[in-house]
C-alpha positions in Angstrom: -18.0 103.5 47.2 -17.9 102.2 50.7 -14.1 101.0 50.4 -13.3 104.6 49.3 -15.3 106.0 52.3 -13.3 103.4 54.6 -9.9 104.7 53.1 -10.9 108.3 53.3 -11.6 107.7 57.1 -8.5 105.8 57.7 -6.6 108.6 55.9 -8.1 111.3 58.4 -7.7 108.9 61.6 -4.2 108.1 60.6 -3.1 111.9 60.8 -0.9 112.4 64.0 -2.0 114.9 66.4 0.7 117.0 67.8 0.7 119.7 70.6 1.5 123.3 69.9 4.6 124.3 71.9 3.3 128.2 72.1 0.1 127.4 73.4 0.1 128.1 77.1 -2.6 125.5 78.1 -1.1 122.7 76.2 2.6 123.5 77.1 1.3 123.5 80.8 -0.5 120.1 80.2 2.6 118.8 78.5 5.0 120.1 81.3 2.8 118.0 83.9 3.0 114.8 81.6 6.8 115.1 81.2 7.2 115.3 84.9 5.1 112.2 85.5 7.4 110.3 83.0 10.5 111.7 84.6 9.4 110.2 88.1 8.9 106.9 86.7 11.3 103.7 87.2 10.4 102.4 83.6 12.1 105.0 81.5 15.9 104.9 80.6 18.3 107.1 82.6 18.3 110.0 80.4 14.4 110.6 80.9 14.6 110.0 84.6 15.3 112.6 87.3 18.0 111.9 89.3 21.1 113.9 90.8 23.2 113.4 87.6 20.2 114.3 85.5 18.3 117.6 86.5 14.5 117.9 86.4 14.7 120.4 83.7 16.9 118.2 81.5 14.7 115.2 82.1 11.7 116.8 81.3 13.2 118.3 78.2 13.9 114.9 76.9 10.7 113.5 77.8 8.8 116.4 75.9 11.1 115.7 72.9 10.3 111.9 73.1 6.7 112.5 73.2 6.4 114.8 70.5 8.3 112.5 68.3 5.8 109.8 69.4 2.7 112.1 68.5 4.4 112.7 64.9 4.6 108.8 64.1 1.8 107.5 66.1 3.6 105.6 68.6 3.6 105.1 72.2 5.8 107.5 74.2 7.2 104.8 76.4 8.1 102.8 73.2 10.1 105.8 72.0 12.1 106.2 74.9 13.1 102.7 75.5 14.0 102.3 71.8 15.8 105.6 70.9 19.3 105.1 71.4 22.1 107.9 71.6 25.4 107.1 70.3 28.2 109.5 70.1 25.9 112.5 70.5 23.3 111.4 67.8 19.9 109.8 68.4 19.4 106.7 66.6 16.6 103.9 66.5 17.1 100.4 67.2 16.5 98.3 64.1 13.7 96.0 65.6 11.9 99.2 66.5 12.2 100.5 62.8 10.5 97.4 61.5 7.9 97.4 63.9 6.9 100.9 63.1 6.5 99.8 59.5 4.7 96.9 60.1 2.3 98.7 62.3 1.7 102.1 60.4 -1.1 100.6 58.6 0.2 101.5 55.1 2.2 98.8 53.9 2.2 94.9 54.6 4.7 93.5 57.0 8.1 93.7 55.6 9.8 90.4 54.3 13.3 89.5 53.3 14.8 87.4 50.4 18.1 85.8 50.6 20.2 85.0 47.6 23.4 82.8 47.7 25.9 84.3 45.5 28.7 81.7 46.0 32.2 82.0 47.3 33.3 85.5 48.2 36.9 85.3 47.2 39.2 88.3 47.5 37.8 91.7 48.1 39.7 95.0 48.4 38.4 97.7 50.8 39.8 100.8 52.1 40.7 101.5 55.8 40.9 105.1 56.9 43.2 106.2 59.9 43.4 109.6 61.4 46.5 111.2 61.7 47.4 114.3 63.4 49.3 117.0 61.5 50.9 119.7 63.6 50.4 123.2 62.5 53.4 125.5 61.3 53.9 129.2 61.1 51.5 129.7 64.0 48.8 127.4 62.3 46.5 125.2 64.1 46.8 121.5 63.8 44.4 119.3 62.1 43.4 115.5 61.6 44.1 114.0 58.1 42.3 110.8 57.2 44.9 108.6 55.4 43.5 105.8 53.1 45.0 102.4 52.5 43.7 99.8 50.2 43.5 96.2 51.9 42.8 92.8 50.3 40.3 90.6 52.3 40.6 87.1 51.9 37.0 85.6 51.6 37.6 82.3 49.9 36.1 80.4 52.7 32.9 82.6 53.0 29.7 82.4 51.3 28.5 85.6 49.7 24.8 86.2 50.7 22.6 89.1 49.5 19.4 90.3 51.2 16.7 92.4 49.9 13.8 93.7 52.1 10.4 94.0 50.4 6.8 94.5 50.8 3.8 95.9 49.1 1.5 98.7 50.0 -2.2 98.1 51.2 -4.3 97.7 48.3 -1.8 97.4 45.8 0.2 94.5 44.1 3.5 96.5 43.3 6.4 95.2 45.1 8.6 97.7 47.0 12.2 96.6 47.0 15.4 97.8 49.0 18.8 97.9 47.6 20.7 94.6 47.9 22.7 94.1 50.8 25.6 91.7 50.6 28.3 90.4 52.5 30.9 91.7 49.9 29.1 95.2 50.4 29.8 94.9 54.0 33.4 94.2 53.6 33.9 97.1 51.1 32.0 99.7 53.2 34.2 98.6 56.1 31.2 97.2 58.2 32.3 93.7 58.4 36.0 94.2 59.2 35.2 96.7 62.0 36.7 95.7 65.4 33.8 94.3 67.2 31.4 94.2 64.5 28.5 91.9 64.7 28.7 91.1 61.1 31.1 88.2 61.6 28.8 86.6 64.1 25.4 87.5 63.3 25.6 88.0 59.4 21.8 87.3 58.5 20.6 89.3 61.2 22.7 92.2 60.4 21.8 91.8 56.6 18.2 92.1 57.3 18.5 95.0 59.7 20.4 96.9 57.1 18.2 95.9 54.3 15.0 97.1 56.4 16.7 100.2 57.2 17.7 100.8 53.5 14.3 100.2 52.5 12.7 102.6 55.3 15.1 105.6 54.1 13.5 105.1 50.4 9.8 104.4 51.0 9.1 105.7 54.4 11.5 108.2 55.5 8.9 110.1 57.7 8.7 107.0 59.7 12.5 107.1 60.9 12.2 110.8 60.8 15.5 111.1 58.9 17.5 109.3 61.8 19.6 106.1 61.4 19.6 103.0 63.4 21.9 102.4 66.0 24.1 99.8 64.1 24.3 102.4 61.3 25.9 105.0 63.4 28.1 102.5 65.0 29.5 101.8 61.4 29.8 105.0 60.1 31.8 106.3 63.1 35.0 106.2 61.0 33.9 109.0 58.8 33.4 111.5 61.4 36.0 114.6 61.3 36.5 117.5 63.4 36.7 121.0 61.4 39.4 123.1 62.5 39.4 126.5 61.0 42.8 127.2 59.7 44.2 131.0 59.7 45.1 131.2 55.9 46.0 134.9 56.0 49.8 134.3 56.2 49.3 131.7 53.1 47.4 134.3 51.2 50.0 136.9 51.8 52.6 134.7 50.8 51.1 133.9 47.5 50.4 137.5 46.9 54.1 138.1 47.1 55.1 135.4 45.0 52.6 135.5 42.3 51.0 139.0 42.4 53.7 140.7 40.7 54.3 138.1 38.0 54.4 139.1 34.4 54.9 142.6 32.9 54.0 145.2 34.7 51.2 147.7 33.7 52.1 151.3 33.1 49.3 153.8 33.6 51.6 156.8 32.4 50.7 158.5 29.1 53.1 158.3 26.5 55.1 161.6 25.7 53.9 163.6 22.5 56.8 162.9 19.9 57.9 166.0 17.7 56.9 165.6 14.2 59.5 164.4 11.6 60.9 167.5 9.7 61.7 167.0 6.1 64.4 169.1 4.6 63.2 170.7 1.4 65.3 172.6 -1.2 65.1 176.3 -1.2 62.1 177.8 -3.2 60.2 174.7 -3.1 57.2 174.1 -1.0 56.9 171.2 1.6 54.8 168.6 0.2 51.7 167.5 2.3 51.2 164.2 3.4 49.1 161.8 1.3 46.1 161.7 3.7 45.7 165.5 3.7 45.9 165.7 0.2 43.3 163.1 -0.5 41.0 165.1 2.0 41.3 168.4 0.0 38.3 169.0 -2.4 38.9 169.6 -6.0 37.8 173.5 -6.8 34.9 173.6 -9.3 35.4 174.7 -12.7 35.6 178.7 -13.6 32.4 180.2 -13.8 30.4 177.6 -12.0 29.8 177.7 -8.2 28.1 175.2 -6.1 25.0 176.2 -4.5 26.6 176.0 -1.2 29.2 178.5 -2.1 26.5 180.9 -3.4 24.4 180.3 -0.2 27.4 181.1 1.9 28.1 184.2 0.0 24.7 185.4 0.1 24.5 184.9 4.0 27.8 186.7 4.3 26.6 189.8 2.1 24.5 192.6 3.5 22.5 194.9 1.4 22.7 198.5 2.4 19.8 200.9 1.8 20.0 203.0 -1.3 22.3 200.5 -3.3 
């Protein structure tokens, strides 16, 4: 019972306290706090007030960083120093992400397991290059990703696999990440990228990427859906610029080419053709069609009349007084 009470108390105290943007008192207090951080020399440039960074922009960046710090229960200064903006996208440093998992109180410290998979050999990977396509007939141009399969000679490289794992506190169940190997790094284009640290800091990059994959699966609320800085650098090749193309001319051409294909549909009603006239000999009646003859009723025998005929006659006769 005491252990359950302690866990309940830990759950209540572990809940982050966030401020309300729409509360005037809290918002005014947060503005003063942000102004204090923006005037400090210890924060990075994007949070510091300067000639290139106006006070409004610096305070706005500080307020976002403080709000994120309250959500994950971290220090605001730690958030500011470990959040990296790459290509306009916020990202975490890998060591900060590992430290956040280790200090959140829910998991034991993350550990790593390495496995030597032998010689790497030759590995095929796909390279993507951007090619500008000029627009035709007044259309806008666009970038096209051309793919090319290249063979990597890794006969002198040992393939190493890394898995990040840990357990939740109070449980023996092991939580493992997806295996990250050098072969996977080559196939994804991380290893062969210009200026990549995978060739010089192989094991360090394996641990960073395995820890990021582990966090994305078991504790995505700690990373808040953001990638690490090395992940953002590795996936820049898949960025593309969406250009809205005017397809009205193309649609019009397809309508002219394919719109009238096939047999045209006629909405005119068919003309009434005159009935075929059959020549008959003089003194003979024209025979009726077979359908008309079959529909005619056979008259009843003499002296017998149907009730219907009698009823009709009875309805047509009118009795006169005196007769």
